[in-house]
N, C-alpha and C positions, 0 to 999 in steps of 0.2 A: 504493500499500499504506499510506503513511503517513496518508493521509486517512482510510482505513478504520480504522486504529488510533486516530486521534484521535477519530472518530466513536464508537467502541466505548468509550473512555474517558470521553467527555463524557456518554454515555448511563448509564455505571456511576456516575459521580459524581452524577448526577441521581437515580438509584435509591437510592443510599447516603444522599443528603441527605434524601429522602422517608422512608426508613425511620428515620432519626434523629429527624426531625420527629414521626413517629407515636409513637415511644418516648418522647419528652419532652412530647408533648401531654397526656397522662394522660386521655385521653378513652375513653369506652367503645367497644368494637368493635361495629359494625353489619353486618349482612348487606347486600350490594347488592341492587339491584332484579332479582329472578329468581335470586339466589345462594342458597346455603344458608344457614340461619339460624345465628347464633352461640349455642353451648351453654355454660353455665356449668359449674363443676366438679361440680356435682350432677346434671347432665345435662338440666336445664331451660333453655328458651330465654331468652336475655337480651334485653331492650329497655330503652328509657331509663327505664321505670318500675322495673324490677329490677335496674338496674346497681349493683354495689356501690360505684363511685365517685361515684354521684349526689350525694351530700350534702357531698362534699369541695370545697373551693374550687380553682379552676383555677389552676394554675401559669402565670406569665407569663414 
């Protein structure tokens, strides 16, 4: 039972770390291959050319 809880905790920490990384990366969202496209607040699809964060320098 202890190994199961440890495994769940490790996977949860990894998911939390990935979520924090996405929040702080300041990148535009993109749809995955075959996934739904990402829509902006006006309902139009977002891509690299229409991303509102395109002109901003990346935070390191």
